[in-house]
C-alpha positions as CSV (number, residue, x, y, z in Angstrom):
1,X,17.7,3.8,18.4
2,X,19.1,0.3,17.9
3,X,15.6,-1.1,17.7
4,X,14.4,1.3,14.8
5,X,17.8,0.6,12.9
6,X,16.6,-3.5,13.5
7,X,13.1,-2.7,12.2
8,X,14.7,-1.0,9.3
9,X,17.2,-3.6,8.5
10,X,14.4,-6.1,8.9
11,X,12.3,-4.6,6.4
12,X,15.2,-4.4,4.0
13,X,15.7,-7.7,4.0
14,X,12.1,-9.1,3.6
15,X,11.8,-6.9,0.4
16,X,15.3,-8.8,-0.5
17,X,13.6,-12.1,-0.3
18,X,10.5,-11.0,-1.8
19,X,12.3,-10.3,-5.2
20,X,14.1,-13.4,-4.4
21,X,11.1,-15.5,-4.0
22,X,9.7,-14.0,-8.2
23,X,13.1,-15.7,-9.5
24,X,13.5,-18.8,-11.2
25,X,16.1,-21.4,-9.9
26,X,18.3,-20.9,-12.4
27,X,18.6,-17.0,-11.8
28,X,18.8,-17.9,-7.8
29,X,21.8,-20.3,-8.4
30,X,24.0,-18.5,-11.4
31,X,27.6,-17.8,-10.0
32,X,27.3,-13.8,-10.2
33,X,30.9,-12.3,-11.4
34,X,32.4,-8.7,-10.4
35,X,31.5,-7.1,-14.2
36,X,28.0,-8.7,-14.1
37,X,25.1,-5.8,-14.9
38,X,22.0,-8.7,-15.2
39,X,21.8,-8.5,-11.2
40,X,18.0,-8.6,-10.5
41,X,16.9,-5.4,-8.7
42,X,14.5,-5.1,-5.6
43,X,11.9,-2.7,-7.1
44,X,9.4,-0.9,-5.3
45,X,6.7,-3.0,-5.4
46,X,8.6,-5.6,-3.2
47,X,9.5,-3.2,-0.5
48,X,6.3,-1.9,-0.6
49,X,4.9,-5.3,0.5
50,X,7.5,-5.9,3.0
51,X,6.4,-2.4,4.7
52,X,2.9,-3.3,4.5
53,X,3.6,-6.5,6.3
54,X,6.2,-5.7,8.4
55,X,4.7,-2.2,10.1
56,X,0.8,-3.4,9.9
57,X,-1.4,-0.4,10.3
58,X,-5.0,-2.1,10.7
59,X,-7.4,0.4,8.8
60,X,-9.9,0.4,11.7
61,X,-7.8,1.5,13.5
62,X,-6.9,4.7,11.2
63,X,-10.7,5.4,10.1
64,X,-11.7,5.8,14.5
65,X,-9.0,8.0,14.3
66,X,-11.1,10.4,12.2
67,X,-13.2,13.2,12.6
68,X,-17.0,12.1,11.7
69,X,-17.0,14.9,8.9
70,X,-14.1,12.8,7.7
71,X,-15.9,9.1,8.1
72,X,-19.1,10.7,6.5
73,X,-16.8,11.6,3.3
74,X,-14.6,8.7,3.4
75,X,-18.6,6.3,3.3
76,X,-19.8,8.1,0.9
77,X,-16.4,7.6,-1.6
78,X,-16.1,4.4,-0.9
79,X,-19.9,3.3,-1.4
80,X,-19.5,5.5,-5.2
81,X,-16.6,3.7,-5.9
82,X,-18.4,0.1,-5.7
83,X,-21.5,0.8,-7.1
84,X,-19.7,2.5,-10.0
85,X,-16.7,0.3,-10.4
86,X,-13.1,-0.4,-9.8
87,X,-11.6,1.6,-12.2
88,X,-14.6,5.4,-12.0
89,X,-13.1,8.3,-11.3
90,X,-15.0,10.6,-8.6
91,X,-14.3,14.2,-8.8
92,X,-14.3,16.5,-5.9
93,X,-17.7,18.2,-6.9
94,X,-19.4,14.8,-7.6
95,X,-17.9,14.3,-4.3
96,X,-19.2,17.2,-2.7
97,X,-22.7,17.4,-4.1
98,X,-23.2,13.6,-2.8
99,X,-21.7,14.9,0.5
100,X,-24.4,17.9,0.6
101,X,-27.0,15.8,0.0
102,X,-26.3,13.0,2.4
103,X,-26.5,16.2,5.3
104,X,-29.8,17.2,4.5
105,X,-30.9,13.4,5.2
106,X,-29.1,13.1,8.5
């Protein structure tokens, strides 16, 4: 529909603006020729920021829609991540062990 196309174009425009915001004044004021191959590229991080800002999804809404078991697993994974540090790798077997332990205490 027209609204979907308009929203998509708005997000693309915001992604371009995110890229332009990071360029120096010199690069922004440069005259571009037909054969110029050094144009700044709008990259995935620019677009991801634009999508996040243009289509906000509240984490609380997503989490509240999860089944109870998924909420428990999410809480355990978040707790382990916080306790072990940001770069911690939590394997499935470790997560399963903690989930089994949590069910014994519920």
